[in-house]
C-alpha positions in Angstrom: -0.1 0.1 0.1 1.4 3.5 -1.2 1.9 6.0 1.9 -1.1 7.7 1.4 -3.4 5.2 1.1 -1.8 4.0 4.2 -2.0 6.9 6.2 -5.8 8.0 5.3 -6.8 4.0 6.3 -6.1 5.0 10.0 -8.4 8.0 9.6 -12.2 6.4 10.6 -14.9 9.1 10.3 -16.7 9.3 14.2 -19.6 12.1 12.7 -20.5 14.2 10.0 -22.7 16.5 9.6 -24.0 18.6 5.9 -26.2 21.0 4.7 -27.0 23.4 1.9 -27.4 27.2 2.1 -29.6 29.1 -0.4 -29.0 32.9 0.2 -29.7 36.2 -0.8 -28.8 40.2 0.0 -25.8 40.4 3.0 -25.6 37.6 4.8 -22.4 35.8 7.0 -22.5 32.8 9.0 -19.5 32.1 11.4 -18.6 28.6 12.3 -16.3 27.9 15.7 -13.0 26.7 15.3 -13.4 22.6 16.1 -11.9 19.2 15.5 -12.5 17.7 12.2 -12.5 19.0 8.6 -15.1 21.8 6.6 -15.7 21.5 3.4 -17.7 23.7 1.0 -19.1 23.4 -2.6 -20.6 26.6 -4.5 -22.8 25.6 -7.1 -24.1 29.0 -8.2 -23.3 32.8 -7.3 -20.4 33.4 -5.3 -19.1 33.7 -1.5 -16.4 35.2 0.9 -14.4 32.1 2.7 -12.3 33.8 5.5 -10.4 31.7 8.0 -9.3 33.0 11.6 -6.3 32.2 13.6 -3.9 32.0 10.6 -1.1 33.8 10.1 -1.9 36.9 8.3 -5.4 36.3 7.7 -7.0 34.3 4.7 -9.5 35.9 2.5 -10.7 33.3 -0.8 -13.6 34.3 -3.3 -15.4 31.0 -4.0 -17.0 31.5 -7.1 -19.7 29.3 -9.1 -17.7 25.4 -9.2 -15.3 25.7 -6.3 -14.0 23.2 -4.0 -12.6 24.1 -0.5 -11.1 21.6 2.3 -10.3 23.4 5.7 -8.3 20.4 7.2 -7.2 22.2 10.1 -10.5 23.1 11.8 -9.7 26.5 12.1 -13.0 29.2 12.5 -14.1 30.5 8.9 -16.8 32.8 8.0 -18.8 32.5 4.7 -19.9 35.7 4.0 -21.7 37.8 0.9 -19.2 40.4 1.1 -15.5 40.3 2.9 -16.0 41.9 6.7 -20.3 41.5 6.3 -21.8 40.9 9.8 -22.2 36.9 10.7 -24.3 35.0 12.8 -23.3 32.0 15.1 -23.6 28.4 12.7 -25.3 27.5 15.5 -28.0 29.7 15.5 -28.6 29.4 11.3 -28.8 25.8 11.4 -30.7 23.5 14.3 -33.9 24.2 12.4 -32.7 22.7 9.4 -32.3 18.5 9.2 -29.7 17.2 8.2 -29.1 17.0 4.7 -31.6 19.7 4.1 -31.0 23.5 2.8 -31.1 26.4 4.9 -32.6 29.9 3.3 -31.1 33.0 4.4 -33.1 36.0 3.1 -35.1 34.6 0.8 -32.2 33.3 -0.9 -31.8 33.1 -4.7 -28.3 34.8 -5.4 -25.7 32.1 -4.1 -26.3 28.2 -3.6 -23.6 26.2 -1.9 -23.5 22.8 0.1 -21.2 22.6 3.3 -20.6 20.1 6.0 -18.1 18.8 8.4 -16.4 15.3 9.3 -14.4 14.6 12.1 -12.3 11.6 13.2 -12.1 9.2 16.2 -8.8 8.3 18.2 -6.0 9.9 18.7 -4.6 9.8 15.1 -6.2 12.8 13.2 -4.5 15.2 15.1 -1.0 13.4 14.7 -2.1 12.8 10.7 -3.8 15.5 9.5 -2.0 18.4 11.6 0.8 18.7 8.6 -1.8 19.4 6.6 -2.3 23.2 5.1 -5.3 25.2 6.3 -7.0 25.2 3.0 -7.1 22.9 0.1 -8.5 24.6 -2.9 -9.4 22.8 -5.6 -10.2 24.4 -8.9 -9.9 22.3 -11.6 -13.3 21.1 -12.9 -13.0 17.2 -13.3 -11.6 17.9 -9.4 -14.3 19.8 -8.4 -17.1 17.4 -9.9 -16.0 14.7 -7.8 -15.9 16.4 -4.8 -19.1 17.7 -5.5 -20.7 14.3 -6.3 -19.5 13.3 -3.3 -20.8 16.0 -0.8 -24.3 16.1 -2.7 -24.2 11.4 -2.4 -23.7 12.4 1.8 -26.5 14.7 1.5 -29.0 12.5 0.0 -27.7 9.5 2.4 -28.8 12.1 5.4 -31.9 12.8 3.7 -33.3 10.0 3.5 -31.6 7.5 5.7 -31.1 3.5 4.3 -29.1 0.6 6.0 -25.8 0.9 5.5 -25.8 4.6 5.1 -22.7 5.3 7.4 -20.8 3.3 5.9 -21.1 4.7 2.5 -20.8 8.0 3.9 -17.2 6.6 5.6 -16.1 5.7 2.1 -17.2 8.8 0.7 -15.5 11.0 3.1 -12.0 9.0 2.2 -12.4 9.7 -1.4 -13.0 13.0 -0.6 -10.3 13.7 1.4 -8.2 12.0 -1.1 -8.8 13.8 -3.9 -8.2 16.9 -2.4 -4.8 15.5 -1.3 -4.2 14.3 -4.7 -4.7 17.4 -6.4 -2.2 19.4 -3.3 0.2 16.8 -4.3 -0.2 17.6 -8.5 0.3 21.2 -7.7 3.6 20.3 -5.9 3.4 21.8 -2.2 7.1 22.4 -2.0 6.7 24.9 1.2 6.0 22.7 3.8 7.1 20.1 6.4 5.8 16.9 7.0 4.6 13.3 5.7 2.1 15.2 2.8 4.6 17.5 1.2 7.6 15.0 1.3 5.2 12.4 -0.9 6.1 15.5 -3.3 9.8 15.0 -3.6 9.8 11.6 -6.0 12.8 10.5 -4.0 11.9 10.9 -0.4 8.4 10.0 -1.5 9.8 6.6 -2.8 11.8 5.9 0.7 8.7 6.9 2.3 6.0 4.5 0.2 8.6 1.4 0.9 8.7 1.9 4.9 5.0 1.8 4.3 4.6 -0.9 2.3 7.0 -3.1 4.9 7.0 -1.6 8.2 7.8 -4.8 9.9 11.5 -4.9 7.8 14.3 -4.4 10.0 15.3 -1.0 7.7 18.3 0.8 7.9 19.5 4.1 6.6 21.4 2.5 3.4 18.8 0.5 2.4 16.5 3.5 2.4 19.1 6.1 0.4 19.1 3.5 -2.0 15.7 3.1 -2.6 16.2 6.5 -2.9 18.9 6.3 -5.2 20.9 9.1 -3.1 23.8 8.9 -0.3 23.2 8.3 2.6 24.2 11.6 4.1 22.4 13.8 1.7 19.2 11.1 2.0 19.4 11.6 5.9 19.5 15.3 5.4 16.6 15.8 2.8 14.5 13.1 4.5 14.5 15.2 7.9 14.4 18.0 5.8 11.1 17.4 4.6 9.1 15.0 6.7 10.8 17.0 9.9 12.6 14.1 11.9 14.7 11.1 11.2 13.4 8.1 8.8 14.1 5.6 12.0 11.7 8.0 14.2 9.2 8.2 11.4 9.0 4.7 11.0 9.1 4.1 15.0 6.1 6.6 15.2 4.2 4.8 12.2 4.5 1.3 13.9 3.2 3.0 16.8 0.4 4.0 15.5 -0.6 1.1 13.6 -0.1 -0.9 17.0 -2.6 1.5 18.5 -5.1 1.2 15.9 -4.9 -2.7 16.3 -5.2 -2.1 20.0 -8.1 -0.3 19.2 -10.0 -2.2 16.6 -9.1 -6.0 17.6 -8.7 -8.5 20.2 -5.2 -9.3 19.5 -2.2 -9.5 22.6 0.9 -7.2 22.6 2.6 -10.8 21.8 1.0 -10.6 18.6 1.4 -7.1 17.4 4.9 -6.6 18.4 6.8 -9.2 16.1 4.1 -8.6 13.7 5.3 -4.8 13.6 9.1 -6.2 13.6 9.7 -6.2 17.2 12.2 -9.0 18.9 10.6 -8.6 22.6 7.5 -7.5 23.9 9.4 -5.1 26.1 11.0 -3.4 23.2 7.9 -2.8 21.8 6.5 -1.3 25.3 9.0 0.9 25.4 8.8 2.2 21.7 5.0 2.7 22.3 5.6 4.5 25.5 7.9 7.1 23.8 5.6 7.4 21.0 2.4 7.4 22.6 2.9 8.5 26.1 1.8 5.5 28.2 2.3 2.0 28.4 0.8 -0.3 25.3 -1.5 -2.1 28.4 -2.6 1.2 29.7 -3.5 2.2 26.2 -5.9 -0.9 25.9 -7.2 -0.4 29.5 -8.2 3.0 28.6 -10.0 2.0 25.3 -12.1 -0.9 27.4 -13.2 1.9 29.8 
């Protein structure tokens, strides 16, 4: 499995909410900071999106067809014009059922779809914390795919059917994957973290190798060979792109996999440790406590309670 698919496979949606907006005149809605990802698609008209808590501020004009994802959970505002007064989203949406459409000032000028999805467990903050605050999707083929996913989720909310949550979970993964693929295609050079490193062909090849066989006894020399670089050059480039040394990254990824298995299976530590490349439970437990902040048995007991 490639690194991007591998990382997203650990993100398990725990909740989601999607609604439509049909607005006219002067209007604004403010969405509070939260854990999770916001997404918006403008079907007609135009709207200003402003992110709060971003250095230097960030206001973007969204036009018909545009789609955006806000992976960092920043507070945000959708307004008819920059600086327009904004009502709190908690006051605007409670009267509208999930999957429904709220009308503002009679509507007719702007129609859009939007919502959020949150993930369970501690993995989300670790895995998504390196993403940019805003991913703006402008290419029509990508926009159409994202809009289609949002519309399908809203349909599942409007008319609940058996298996609806599982369908929504797959669609959420699809939306995130589409956005991150586009982000990588645009060449995200200015950033540090696993997602930026995938845009580097040589470091990305090493990352994919680590994710493809995390239990292997990897060495710096073996990874440098895969990246077609000298050991010293590879070690420096990996740290610059990812933000940590290759073996440190591998250890952290192994522990995230271990935490996921403790959460989603009944596998004993004696089974998980060798499956992730550890010859003894004590070595595994030491690494787990260093990365996750507690011993694996304490982690499992906390999950059980």
